[in-house]
C-alpha positions, 0 to 999 in steps of 0.5 A: 738942874736949872733947866730941869723940872717936874719929876726929874728934878726929884730923881736927879736930886736923889742921885746927887744927895740921897741917891749917893748914900751907900745904895742906901738911898733905898734903906732910908726912904719909905715907899709913899705910893704903890708902884704902878703896874706900868711906870717910867724908870723915873717913877720906878726909882722914886718909888723904889724905897727899901725894895729890891728890884730886878730889871728884866731886859726882854730884847734880843741877845745882841741888843742886851750885849750892846748896852742895858740897865746895869744889873739887868738880866736878859730873858729875850722874847725873840732871838736876833734872827726872829727879831729881824724877821718880825721887823721885816714883816712890820716894815712891810706892813704885814702886822698880823704876820709879824704878830703870828711869827712872834707868837710861834716863836715865843710859844715853845719857851713860855714854860721856861720863861714862866719858871724864870719869872717865878724865881725872880718874883720870889727873890726880888720885891719888884720885877720890872720888864722892859724892851726897846720902847715898851712895845710888843715884846715887853707888853706881850710877856707882861700881859701874859704874866699878870694874867697868871697872877704874877706880880711884875711891872712893865717899864713905860717907854722901855730902854729908850725911856731909861736912856732919856733919864741917863742923858738928863742925869749925866750933866748934873751927876758930878756937880757936888762931887770933889774928885781926888785924881791919881796920876802916874806913869803906867804900871805904878799901881793906880788901879790897885790903889783904887781897889784898896781905897774902896775896900776901906769904904772910900768912894771910888770911880773906876773909869777903866772898869766902866769903859772895860778898857785900860785906854792903850793898845793893850787896853783889852788885853787880859780882860774877861770881856774883850769888847769895850763898852760903848758910850751908852753902857759907860754912861750907865755905869757911871750913874750906877757907880755914883749910886753907891757913893756916900757922903761926904762926896769925896771921890777917888779916881784915876787920871785918864785921857778923855777917850777910854776904848770906845767911850768918851768922858762927859764934859761934866766929869772932865770939868769936875775932875779938873777942879779936884785934887791931883795926887802923883803916884810913883813906883820903882821900875821893878814894881811897875814891871811886876804890876804889868805882868800881874795885869797882862800876862794871864792873857794868851800869847796870840792876844799879846802879839796882836796887841804889839802889832798895834804899836807899828804906827807908832814904832818902827816895824823892826823894833815891834818884831823884836818885841814879839820875838822876846814874848815868844821866848818868854822874855817878858821883863825885857819887853816891859822895861823897854816899853815903859822906859822908851815908849810909855814914860815919854808920852806922859807929861805931868808938867802942867799938873799941880799935885797936892801930894806925891806918894811912893807906891810899893804896896797898894794897901799901904799906900791907900792907907797913907792917902786916907791918912793924908786926906784926914790930916788935910781936911782936919 
């Protein structure tokens, strides 16, 4: 934080210390000043105190789908087509026509939007509206709701302001974190162990969840949301994860390559992980096959076959077609076993890793307990 100053110093410090306490940074700090009707993201979070906040993204559905503030709801002022029309008019210098089109588009939806915001203001202490840059879209609905006596706020600078804050936070977010990274061959149950560790109150960073991808040609198979998160959303979810960590800042995560799906791990995160502890997770082939089936086989056959096609640049076509035929015949165990032993395992090279301990996993809950006990004894 040497190069940071002013308000951001305080916010960054809270992310690293108070902000990293069971989302409890909101419970322990008191509101010093009343939040202004129009405030930056930094000011909003500094004044959050013990208040519940709902961010309302009034950008178009496609903008919201690409990336937003985690937890934000989408109440679009303009849909994608109308946004394009308004933008075209603005670029052409037809400002009045652009505003007129916007008003005509919004007007029929105002009763629905009003009812939505009424519900939001009842459920949350503070409702914060934002658009791309804090301009026409957020200001129009904010001004209307304020004129009707509704207690809402507008985020100055919009999503661009939020992204500026995240861009500053990411390089310093992991400075005081000690990572414990789980490594192991495909199917050894590392993600399941992380889930069990989290259930037991441990700090966890699930990189695959942040990326919405498992980092291989099968990365999106079986996931509810098929599109992997882009870099912006990935970094937002990293910061959101950090906001839930408790002290001491010992954080469990899974060993990944620097790229997961569409996202790249920030250098600050890679550096912090390299300075941490490494654990090796082993498991029997039968367990690994069962874990793969659990994670992937609730997908449809077409999705599996398409994923297998993506292996053709790495394996000969006849071999891939053989796998596909076995999938059609439901011979999943044979395909999984062959891919694990002959394709995935040889690609993993842990020889250069120094492991503080090795754990044999046949049950994620039991292994999580063993890891926590090992950590306790090590720290004692």
